[in-house]
BAFI-3210 file (N, C-alpha, C; in Angstrom, 3 decimals, decimal comma, padded with zeros to 6 digits):
// residues 267
n [1|2|3|4|5|6|7|8|9|10|11|12|13|14|15|16|17|18|19|20|21|22|23|24|25|26|27|28|29|30|31|32|33|34|35|36|37|38|39|40|41|42|43|44|45|46|47|48|49|50|51|52|53|54|55|56|57|58|59|60|61|62|63|64|65|66|67|68|69|70|71|72|73|74|75|76|77|78|79|80|81|82|83|84|85|86|87|88|89|90|91|92|93|94|95|96|97|98|99|100|101|102|103|104|105|106|107|108|109|110|111|112|113|114|115|116|117|118|119|120|121|122|123|124|125|126|127|128|129|130|131|132|133|134|135|136|137|138|139|140|141|142|143|144|145|146|147|148|149|150|151|152|153|154|155|156|157|158|159|160|161|162|163|164|165|166|167|168|169|170|171|172|173|174|175|176|177|178|179|180|181|182|183|184|185|186|187|188|189|190|191|192|193|194|195|196|197|198|199|200|201|202|203|204|205|206|207|208|209|210|211|212|213|214|215|216|217|218|219|220|221|222|223|224|225|226|227|228|229|230|231|232|233|234|235|236|237|238|239|240|241|242|243|244|245|246|247|248|249|250|251|252|253|254|255|256|257|258|259|260|261|262|263|264|265|266|267]
n.u [-040,080|-040,903|-042,510|-040,594|-039,066|-040,964|-041,293|-038,787|-038,914|-040,857|-040,172|-039,289|-041,598|-043,273|-041,803|-041,593|-043,881|-044,760|-045,781|-047,504|-048,793|-051,470|-052,641|-051,278|-051,027|-052,109|-050,935|-048,172|-048,095|-048,783|-046,545|-044,569|-045,377|-045,111|-042,343|-041,331|-042,362|-040,750|-038,367|-035,642|-033,795|-032,397|-030,885|-031,329|-031,210|-031,842|-032,437|-033,261|-034,034|-034,611|-035,235|-035,781|-036,260|-036,617|-037,880|-037,578|-038,057|-036,294|-034,188|-032,831|-033,066|-031,776|-032,978|-031,885|-032,537|-031,396|-031,511|-030,159|-030,392|-029,238|-029,774|-029,749|-031,686|-033,407|-035,957|-037,038|-036,395|-037,836|-035,384|-033,303|-030,663|-029,634|-028,434|-028,828|-028,469|-028,698|-028,910|-029,815|-030,590|-027,870|-027,033|-025,846|-026,937|-026,862|-027,646|-027,822|-029,679|-030,806|-032,908|-034,944|-036,967|-039,044|-041,074|-044,293|-043,456|-041,331|-038,071|-036,370|-033,176|-031,327|-028,709|-027,127|-024,624|-022,535|-022,464|-021,606|-023,415|-026,663|-030,180|-033,196|-036,294|-039,533|-041,543|-044,779|-046,596|-048,904|-048,290|-047,165|-049,061|-050,177|-048,447|-048,786|-048,750|-051,130|-052,481|-050,603|-050,653|-053,285|-052,986|-051,174|-052,610|-054,782|-053,506|-052,697|-053,683|-052,519|-049,956|-047,606|-045,815|-042,704|-040,382|-037,284|-034,486|-031,066|-029,928|-027,308|-026,139|-028,286|-031,130|-033,972|-037,460|-039,098|-041,471|-043,610|-045,493|-047,998|-049,022|-051,994|-054,339|-055,943|-054,205|-051,781|-051,338|-051,270|-049,010|-047,028|-047,137|-046,385|-043,720|-042,602|-042,089|-043,815|-043,378|-040,725|-040,964|-042,684|-041,009|-039,098|-040,499|-041,730|-044,385|-047,472|-047,693|-049,484|-052,443|-051,642|-051,612|-052,098|-049,905|-047,719|-045,088|-043,819|-041,454|-040,839|-038,739|-038,550|-037,048|-036,490|-036,639|-037,056|-038,958|-038,642|-038,649|-036,453|-035,815|-037,148|-038,287|-039,304|-040,840|-041,327|-041,696|-043,887|-045,934|-044,650|-044,344|-046,982|-047,293|-045,501|-046,711|-049,065|-047,954|-046,784|-048,954|-050,550|-048,313|-046,891|-044,931|-043,246|-042,153|-042,282|-039,758|-038,666|-038,988|-037,518|-037,760|-037,008|-037,180|-035,420|-035,308|-033,438|-033,009|-031,202|-028,821|-030,368|-031,391|-028,768|-027,763|-026,926|-026,972|-027,551|-025,825|-026,070|-025,066|-022,077|-022,603|-025,326|-027,672]
n.v [007,726|007,086|009,267|011,280|010,368|010,579|013,330|014,165|013,223|014,895|017,515|019,331|020,006|021,049|023,231|024,748|026,186|029,181|031,417|034,512|037,737|040,236|042,470|041,633|038,944|036,710|037,132|036,957|034,342|032,886|033,388|032,204|029,538|028,949|029,280|027,339|025,022|024,565|023,748|021,513|020,533|020,989|022,262|021,703|022,972|022,380|023,473|022,635|023,649|023,032|023,800|023,088|024,421|023,400|023,343|021,740|020,910|022,899|022,732|023,293|022,250|021,901|020,908|020,241|019,888|019,264|019,343|018,800|018,972|018,145|018,228|017,055|017,194|015,751|016,172|014,614|011,511|011,430|011,860|011,725|012,679|012,644|013,857|013,501|014,851|014,522|015,767|014,773|015,619|015,522|013,164|011,851|011,328|010,111|009,896|008,700|009,074|007,696|008,136|006,946|007,073|004,668|004,158|004,194|003,801|004,249|003,829|003,795|004,040|003,596|004,481|004,130|003,917|005,284|004,482|001,887|-000,228|-000,744|-000,244|-001,103|000,356|000,286|002,845|003,708|005,552|006,546|007,161|009,643|011,396|013,428|015,472|016,632|018,920|020,386|020,316|021,632|024,129|024,943|025,119|027,303|029,335|029,582|030,622|033,064|035,659|036,432|037,222|039,742|041,969|043,005|044,198|044,471|042,369|041,165|037,980|035,906|037,237|037,535|039,366|039,596|039,283|039,947|038,384|038,584|036,911|035,010|031,774|030,182|028,120|025,603|025,815|026,048|023,486|022,025|023,062|022,150|019,446|019,415|020,268|018,196|018,507|017,644|014,901|014,837|016,019|014,201|011,999|012,718|012,723|010,306|009,911|010,405|013,400|016,204|018,223|021,419|024,657|028,270|030,640|030,792|032,573|033,377|033,694|034,397|034,310|035,394|035,089|038,095|038,371|035,852|034,731|032,368|030,417|031,178|031,023|029,903|030,740|029,674|030,319|028,515|028,820|029,694|027,796|025,471|025,863|025,595|022,928|021,628|022,194|020,741|018,193|017,858|018,117|017,937|017,636|017,640|020,170|020,603|022,875|024,770|026,688|028,050|028,007|027,514|027,381|026,808|026,736|026,591|026,789|026,560|027,216|026,420|026,330|026,009|024,077|023,249|020,765|017,888|015,094|012,360|010,034|006,659|005,903|004,145|000,752|000,738|-000,944]
n.w [066,145|063,556|062,832|062,741|060,628|058,591|058,665|057,721|055,111|053,983|054,441|052,574|051,194|053,220|054,340|052,143|051,870|052,702|055,324|055,503|056,393|056,250|053,606|051,345|051,418|049,871|047,382|047,996|048,953|046,661|045,070|046,673|046,632|043,883|043,504|045,251|044,173|042,023|043,044|043,234|044,977|048,317|051,359|054,836|058,097|061,495|064,772|068,062|071,263|074,594|077,936|081,283|084,477|087,690|091,067|094,236|097,565|098,443|096,695|093,434|090,068|086,801|083,637|080,721|077,198|074,006|070,443|067,254|063,731|060,522|057,123|053,776|050,842|048,073|045,620|043,523|042,447|045,779|048,120|050,947|053,160|056,343|059,521|062,980|066,157|069,643|072,913|075,960|079,068|079,668|078,533|075,511|072,162|068,827|065,339|061,956|059,021|055,989|053,366|050,760|047,816|046,232|043,818|045,150|047,668|050,532|051,778|054,758|056,029|058,900|061,088|064,184|065,102|063,939|061,277|061,085|061,235|059,765|059,964|058,323|057,386|056,129|054,867|054,394|051,894|052,950|055,564|055,506|054,730|056,278|055,987|053,522|050,684|050,243|052,729|054,276|053,112|053,706|056,453|056,785|055,499|057,209|059,415|058,624|059,236|061,580|061,070|060,252|058,111|059,122|058,335|056,411|056,272|056,334|055,606|055,803|053,635|051,926|050,981|052,935|053,647|056,621|058,664|061,405|063,913|065,694|066,857|067,874|069,741|067,781|065,598|066,816|067,958|065,608|064,391|066,138|065,598|062,890|062,984|064,349|066,967|068,957|069,103|070,016|072,532|073,775|073,823|075,677|078,029|078,192|077,840|076,013|074,154|075,423|074,667|073,484|074,944|075,052|073,505|070,639|069,656|066,407|063,814|060,424|057,631|054,310|051,114|049,494|046,761|045,403|047,033|048,350|051,337|053,994|056,680|059,813|062,993|066,166|069,261|071,999|074,690|076,389|075,849|076,591|079,286|080,153|079,416|081,147|083,567|083,290|083,175|085,672|087,303|090,347|091,925|094,982|096,465|094,315|091,929|088,872|087,827|085,610|082,043|078,966|075,481|072,211|068,623|065,623|062,159|059,232|055,823|052,864|050,091|047,724|045,029|044,639|045,029|043,453|043,556|045,842|046,973|048,211|051,551|052,570|053,167|052,966|051,116]
ca.u [-039,090|-041,553|-042,933|-039,405|-038,736|-041,949|-040,970|-037,634|-039,356|-041,746|-039,768|-039,189|-042,938|-043,793|-041,080|-041,752|-045,128|-044,472|-046,912|-047,333|-050,094|-051,808|-053,371|-050,483|-050,784|-052,383|-049,930|-046,899|-048,242|-048,731|-045,143|-043,822|-045,747|-044,522|-040,901|-041,061|-042,731|-039,659|-037,165|-035,208|-032,996|-032,039|-030,313|-032,096|-030,643|-032,826|-031,981|-034,323|-033,462|-035,611|-034,623|-036,691|-035,670|-037,636|-037,438|-038,256|-037,400|-035,223|-033,140|-033,212|-032,397|-032,013|-033,114|-031,767|-032,649|-031,082|-031,471|-029,777|-030,545|-028,711|-030,321|-029,802|-032,837|-033,793|-037,405|-037,514|-037,290|-037,573|-034,221|-032,724|-029,552|-029,665|-027,832|-029,525|-027,753|-029,534|-028,364|-030,969|-030,186|-026,465|-026,737|-025,783|-027,353|-026,744|-028,039|-027,837|-030,754|-030,823|-034,257|-035,114|-038,275|-039,123|-042,501|-045,091|-042,909|-040,093|-037,279|-035,499|-032,046|-030,878|-027,547|-026,857|-023,254|-021,571|-022,471|-021,116|-024,567|-027,851|-031,472|-034,097|-037,701|-040,356|-042,524|-045,814|-046,950|-049,982|-047,743|-046,747|-050,161|-050,448|-047,514|-048,864|-048,703|-052,447|-052,760|-049,698|-051,171|-054,445|-052,479|-050,631|-053,686|-055,566|-052,727|-052,172|-054,101|-051,705|-048,614|-047,447|-044,485|-042,077|-039,227|-036,366|-033,216|-030,118|-029,568|-026,220|-025,938|-029,516|-032,162|-035,127|-038,624|-039,363|-042,862|-043,773|-046,860|-048,074|-049,992|-052,767|-055,414|-055,727|-053,033|-050,623|-051,137|-050,900|-047,612|-046,190|-047,080|-045,649|-042,284|-042,132|-041,773|-044,631|-042,689|-039,535|-041,406|-043,204|-039,904|-038,374|-041,318|-042,197|-045,839|-047,972|-047,749|-050,848|-052,855|-050,906|-052,416|-051,321|-049,535|-046,341|-044,558|-043,139|-040,900|-040,541|-038,009|-038,649|-036,181|-037,252|-036,786|-037,641|-039,994|-038,351|-038,452|-035,055|-035,650|-038,316|-037,979|-040,470|-040,602|-042,307|-041,581|-045,183|-046,696|-043,955|-044,660|-048,268|-047,089|-044,878|-047,706|-049,937|-047,216|-046,558|-050,238|-050,574|-047,174|-046,667|-043,580|-042,472|-042,571|-041,557|-039,192|-038,543|-038,952|-037,147|-037,915|-036,946|-036,890|-034,991|-035,076|-032,793|-032,978|-030,135|-028,354|-031,476|-031,016|-027,314|-027,415|-027,257|-027,225|-027,323|-025,512|-026,295|-023,859|-021,490|-023,335|-026,739|-027,799]
ca.v [007,707|007,082|010,620|012,025|009,939|011,200|014,742|014,332|012,990|015,935|018,826|020,215|020,494|021,858|024,474|025,504|026,936|030,173|032,208|035,941|038,310|041,506|042,463|041,028|037,541|035,782|037,343|036,402|032,891|032,378|033,432|031,213|028,226|028,767|029,109|026,068|023,922|024,363|023,296|020,124|020,116|022,033|021,848|022,183|022,841|022,651|023,429|022,673|023,760|023,084|023,738|023,247|024,589|023,078|023,352|020,834|020,790|023,872|022,519|023,601|021,406|022,272|019,729|020,711|018,955|019,917|018,491|019,450|018,142|018,668|017,337|017,350|016,503|015,844|015,993|013,687|010,948|011,935|011,257|012,614|012,183|013,542|013,478|014,074|014,724|014,921|015,702|014,738|015,568|015,188|011,954|012,196|010,338|010,595|008,922|009,143|008,420|007,848|007,766|007,081|006,698|003,655|004,129|004,824|003,386|004,873|003,011|004,588|003,316|004,360|003,976|004,810|003,603|005,906|003,862|000,498|-001,070|-000,006|-000,929|-000,613|000,432|000,753|003,855|003,796|006,926|006,969|007,671|011,032|012,175|014,610|016,532|016,968|020,351|021,001|020,529|022,659|025,396|025,282|025,508|028,641|030,265|029,800|031,388|034,254|036,934|036,790|037,582|041,048|042,301|043,924|044,863|043,719|042,092|040,393|036,686|035,288|037,961|037,549|040,250|038,794|039,909|039,338|038,396|038,167|036,615|033,975|030,720|029,836|027,153|024,444|026,037|025,783|022,041|021,545|023,447|021,246|018,175|019,611|020,362|017,004|018,847|016,843|013,618|015,021|016,264|012,948|011,071|013,116|012,482|008,923|009,878|011,089|014,843|016,681|019,351|022,600|025,857|029,492|031,154|030,533|033,553|032,754|034,620|033,751|035,140|034,984|035,765|039,222|038,271|034,572|034,372|031,100|030,566|031,085|030,701|029,891|030,703|029,482|030,442|027,636|028,941|029,764|026,549|024,440|026,085|024,934|021,485|021,160|022,259|019,584|016,968|017,757|018,005|018,470|017,096|018,520|020,621|020,768|024,038|025,066|028,032|028,678|027,129|028,121|026,388|027,457|025,941|027,404|026,029|027,388|026,568|026,953|025,490|025,694|023,500|023,125|019,375|017,134|013,688|011,920|008,603|005,909|005,749|002,804|-000,152|000,741|-001,686]
ca.w [065,079|062,255|062,486|062,371|059,271|057,711|058,619|056,837|053,741|053,474|054,882|051,418|050,891|054,315|054,492|050,906|051,909|053,725|055,788|055,692|056,649|055,648|052,334|050,277|051,752|048,772|046,348|048,455|049,019|045,293|044,651|047,447|046,105|042,556|043,655|045,921|043,281|041,069|043,729|043,055|046,130|049,263|052,629|055,991|059,437|062,535|066,164|069,059|072,598|075,654|079,253|082,412|085,808|088,688|092,456|095,166|098,876|098,567|095,700|092,059|089,082|085,406|082,775|079,333|076,078|072,742|069,266|066,006|062,546|059,274|056,114|052,351|050,282|046,666|045,545|042,491|043,465|047,116|048,767|051,955|053,962|057,492|060,793|064,134|067,424|070,763|074,267|076,849|080,474|079,745|077,762|074,103|071,173|067,452|064,323|060,567|058,268|054,537|052,933|049,317|047,285|045,189|043,500|046,198|048,950|050,970|052,685|055,630|056,598|060,063|061,816|065,453|065,521|063,038|059,965|061,108|060,914|059,351|060,013|057,278|057,732|055,023|055,253|053,375|051,548|053,832|056,813|055,369|054,166|057,087|055,648|052,112|050,399|050,394|054,138|054,770|052,609|054,535|057,766|056,755|055,167|058,416|060,384|057,954|059,814|062,747|060,642|059,627|057,623|060,072|057,761|055,554|056,923|055,529|056,170|055,040|052,382|051,121|051,498|053,328|054,256|057,922|059,109|062,790|064,313|066,711|066,631|069,063|069,560|066,929|064,760|067,654|068,039|064,273|064,166|066,920|064,875|061,644|063,254|065,032|068,350|069,874|069,277|070,848|073,901|074,304|074,059|076,883|079,216|078,201|077,700|074,824|074,361|075,617|073,851|073,902|075,123|075,078|072,187|070,239|068,704|065,270|062,828|059,146|056,684|052,913|050,155|048,974|045,309|044,982|048,012|049,005|052,786|054,385|058,102|060,691|064,421|067,011|070,697|072,630|076,131|077,067|075,759|077,340|080,695|080,352|079,311|082,378|084,631|083,088|083,472|087,108|087,974|091,708|092,662|096,128|096,736|093,083|091,160|087,639|087,967|084,290|080,877|077,691|074,415|070,905|067,433|064,492|060,932|058,223|054,517|052,033|048,977|046,836|043,726|044,555|045,297|042,238|043,882|047,215|046,918|049,446|052,389|052,577|054,048|052,561|049,861]
c.u [-039,748|-042,001|-041,738|-038,944|-039,674|-041,677|-039,810|-038,032|-040,068|-041,336|-039,693|-040,543|-043,439|-043,118|-041,149|-043,016|-045,023|-045,697|-046,543|-048,703|-050,322|-052,437|-052,601|-050,289|-050,968|-051,349|-048,593|-046,952|-048,145|-047,293|-044,316|-044,107|-045,061|-043,024|-040,575|-041,350|-041,622|-038,397|-036,891|-034,403|-032,787|-031,412|-031,122|-031,291|-031,731|-032,173|-033,198|-033,671|-034,576|-034,888|-035,665|-035,850|-036,773|-037,028|-038,260|-037,416|-036,172|-034,085|-033,691|-032,417|-032,777|-032,000|-033,073|-031,897|-032,350|-031,092|-031,073|-029,958|-029,961|-029,118|-030,189|-030,966|-033,004|-035,289|-037,854|-036,374|-036,891|-036,446|-033,702|-031,617|-029,411|-028,919|-028,581|-028,687|-028,650|-028,759|-029,537|-030,488|-028,727|-026,065|-026,845|-026,187|-027,155|-027,153|-027,929|-028,918|-030,612|-032,163|-034,366|-036,460|-038,119|-040,604|-043,289|-044,641|-041,620|-039,386|-036,323|-034,435|-031,463|-029,702|-027,348|-025,449|-022,222|-021,468|-021,949|-022,221|-025,758|-029,088|-032,390|-035,538|-038,472|-041,407|-043,524|-046,170|-048,057|-049,486|-047,324|-047,847|-050,427|-049,525|-047,662|-049,027|-050,038|-052,759|-051,844|-050,165|-052,365|-054,002|-052,001|-051,677|-054,493|-054,849|-052,321|-052,492|-053,209|-050,309|-048,600|-045,999|-043,867|-040,821|-038,404|-035,035|-032,314|-029,741|-028,515|-026,062|-027,155|-030,528|-033,436|-036,222|-038,943|-040,842|-042,922|-045,244|-046,851|-049,173|-050,683|-053,755|-055,031|-054,483|-051,748|-050,320|-050,720|-049,446|-046,670|-046,053|-046,247|-044,147|-041,711|-041,806|-042,582|-043,990|-041,489|-039,932|-041,916|-042,075|-039,141|-039,156|-041,791|-043,701|-046,239|-048,099|-049,195|-051,212|-052,174|-051,826|-051,504|-051,016|-048,063|-045,911|-043,732|-042,661|-040,500|-039,818|-038,151|-037,645|-036,984|-037,451|-037,490|-038,825|-039,783|-038,153|-036,998|-034,871|-036,987|-037,805|-039,271|-040,053|-041,693|-042,308|-042,911|-045,917|-046,004|-044,159|-045,984|-048,147|-046,502|-045,862|-048,688|-049,230|-047,042|-047,855|-050,178|-049,449|-046,771|-045,190|-042,717|-043,017|-041,702|-041,071|-039,111|-038,512|-038,532|-037,207|-037,965|-036,663|-036,492|-034,703|-034,529|-032,637|-031,931|-029,839|-029,497|-030,961|-029,504|-026,841|-027,865|-027,572|-026,919|-027,064|-025,732|-024,998|-023,325|-022,221|-024,818|-026,855|-028,471]
c.v [007,772|008,483|011,472|011,650|010,586|012,686|014,996|014,179|014,200|017,342|019,812|020,809|021,444|023,218|025,321|026,311|027,948|030,995|033,676|036,578|039,601|041,338|041,782|039,541|036,618|035,919|036,726|034,884|032,260|032,332|032,374|029,807|027,957|028,520|027,755|024,880|023,595|023,810|021,821|019,622|021,294|021,401|022,468|021,941|023,174|022,505|023,522|022,654|023,928|022,950|024,009|023,473|024,404|023,052|022,376|020,732|021,686|023,711|022,777|022,730|021,860|021,011|020,181|019,576|019,734|018,896|019,326|018,470|018,872|017,709|017,918|016,572|016,785|015,540|014,943|012,797|011,443|011,147|012,234|011,897|013,142|012,962|014,213|013,815|015,254|014,776|015,833|014,548|015,108|013,921|012,267|011,015|010,955|009,490|009,561|008,368|008,729|007,301|007,942|006,515|005,637|003,478|004,869|004,379|004,148|003,915|003,904|003,678|004,175|003,672|004,805|004,538|004,127|005,265|002,448|-000,480|-000,181|-000,867|-000,289|-000,658|000,979|001,713|003,996|005,253|007,452|007,564|009,128|011,908|013,442|015,757|016,995|018,467|021,037|021,288|021,594|024,033|025,846|025,766|026,953|029,687|030,603|030,650|032,759|035,553|037,372|037,262|038,934|041,242|043,339|044,587|043,947|043,574|041,321|039,124|036,039|035,928|038,052|038,483|039,454|039,656|039,178|039,506|037,852|037,917|035,598|032,990|030,397|028,725|025,974|024,601|025,770|024,294|021,469|021,876|022,527|019,898|018,298|019,670|019,096|017,264|018,022|015,489|013,758|015,209|014,982|011,985|011,422|012,789|011,041|008,787|010,603|012,580|015,305|017,747|020,595|023,809|027,070|029,963|030,877|031,594|032,867|033,849|033,844|034,750|034,552|035,759|036,866|039,169|036,994|034,154|032,974|031,327|030,316|030,638|030,785|029,848|030,594|029,587|029,667|027,745|028,916|028,436|025,416|024,612|025,412|023,429|020,926|021,172|021,097|018,302|016,767|017,566|018,657|017,872|018,062|018,875|020,827|021,956|024,186|026,503|028,754|027,616|027,959|027,034|027,109|026,438|026,906|026,484|026,971|026,604|027,231|025,982|025,065|025,264|023,382|021,696|018,534|015,672|013,416|010,424|007,936|005,791|004,317|001,925|-000,207|000,102|-000,842]
c.w [063,713|061,853|062,097|060,970|058,267|057,569|057,661|055,378|053,159|053,852|053,718|051,052|051,970|054,357|053,237|050,867|053,036|054,072|055,854|055,756|055,915|054,285|051,223|050,487|050,559|047,672|046,746|048,520|047,636|044,784|045,374|046,938|044,777|042,651|044,253|045,020|042,296|041,720|043,473|044,247|047,064|050,503|053,759|057,264|060,444|063,900|067,072|070,437|073,618|076,986|080,323|083,677|086,831|090,078|093,284|096,429|098,973|097,591|094,297|091,094|087,681|084,552|081,313|078,311|074,806|071,607|068,062|064,861|061,349|058,166|054,707|051,765|048,802|046,573|044,540|042,012|044,855|047,773|049,804|052,700|055,140|058,678|061,901|065,377|068,534|072,062|075,223|078,278|080,624|079,025|076,274|073,217|069,789|066,491|062,943|059,839|056,788|054,047|051,425|048,893|046,209|044,865|044,564|047,587|049,244|051,917|053,445|056,221|057,716|060,735|063,075|065,958|064,531|061,676|059,931|060,746|060,596|059,533|058,980|057,753|056,543|055,543|054,117|053,123|052,440|055,128|056,722|054,809|054,953|056,738|054,192|051,912|050,624|051,853|054,727|054,333|053,441|055,913|057,759|056,385|056,411|059,441|059,865|058,668|060,965|062,361|059,940|059,189|058,544|059,529|056,882|056,271|055,970|056,269|055,282|053,663|051,488|051,771|051,742|053,926|055,549|058,297|060,524|063,097|065,430|066,343|067,945|068,715|068,695|066,064|065,538|067,718|066,694|063,968|064,916|066,225|063,609|061,879|063,882|066,488|069,330|070,143|070,204|072,305|074,534|074,641|075,331|078,148|079,315|078,087|076,427|075,111|074,477|074,593|074,386|073,961|075,183|073,668|071,915|069,227|067,622|064,319|061,584|058,259|055,280|052,080|049,469|047,462|044,880|045,846|048,597|050,505|053,153|055,832|058,823|062,136|065,216|068,471|071,422|074,155|076,861|077,028|076,510|078,841|081,030|080,320|080,600|083,543|084,529|083,516|084,971|087,885|089,346|092,555|093,768|096,269|095,514|092,305|089,913|087,727|086,636|083,209|079,675|076,628|073,078|069,808|066,322|063,304|059,862|056,928|053,634|050,889|048,050|045,461|043,537|044,798|044,110|042,512|045,337|047,196|048,258|050,238|052,281|053,602|053,769|051,196|048,789]
res [m|k|k|l|i|s|l|a|l|c|l|a|l|i|l|g|l|a|a|c|g|g|s|d|f|e|n|a|m|t|k|a|q|a|a|s|a|e|l|k|s|m|h|v|d|m|d|m|n|i|s|f|t|m|s|a|e|g|q|s|v|e|m|p|v|t|m|t|m|s|m|d|t|l|t|d|p|m|t|s|d|s|t|v|s|m|n|m|y|g|m|e|f|s|s|r|s|y|i|r|q|d|g|d|k|y|t|a|y|t|s|t|d|g|g|s|t|w|s|a|q|e|v|d|v|g|d|i|s|q|y|d|a|a|k|s|l|d|f|y|l|g|a|a|e|s|f|t|l|t|g|e|e|e|l|d|g|v|k|a|l|r|y|d|g|e|l|t|g|d|k|l|n|e|a|m|a|l|t|g|a|d|d|m|i|a|s|t|s|g|t|e|a|p|s|f|t|g|s|m|p|m|t|i|w|l|d|s|e|s|y|l|p|l|r|y|d|l|d|m|g|e|i|m|t|g|y|m|q|q|s|l|g|e|t|e|g|v|t|v|d|s|v|t|a|t|v|s|m|r|l|s|n|f|d|a|i|s|e|l|p|a|p|e|g|v|a]
***
């Protein structure tokens, strides 16, 4: 939960640093950084869908896990209001979190009963250091060579540049940590997420005029297949038939949010 809180606090910084490849990478990155640095607020939607189909003793079972997040965020002072819904193997969970900055500390208020009661948790600035802008920039710079401009598309009426590529090796594991996917996977299995292997195709859309990032799509099917094989080990008679796993993040309402008042019940 703490990593998810940290992710919410720093999503504006992480998603504001967009990756693109080819000879124009440094120029596009500079523009993306400059545009993101001026942002005061935005809205983020994230969908994560994972489904395992396994067979044992002639029977097949599907194990679906879905998570959706909707979040409004302000950057100064850092404030966010988000709702998260999860369906895990048919069981539904939901929560709302309100996070606000006070000096170098952050307080996260979380409700799992529709706002009837709230629990408070202090998050130190050190807990979100892994999501700082410099490290995110290094991450995308290191992955730049794998991304190429594939064309221009329209997203919700906005002309966008589409970049396609893939992440492998250390960059793959870092991406899983940045998105919080490692925490979600670990929570579904009850164990710490292993090192991920293989490749993860990724598509990024940038506003063709402002260079602000508009959408990120990740296909984690291959790496989740490897994860399931690691988890099962040599379990006799159990096979992984198929694995689908996708993450989509969409950014909107840039500088359209003026305030985020505390929900009723939050002091």
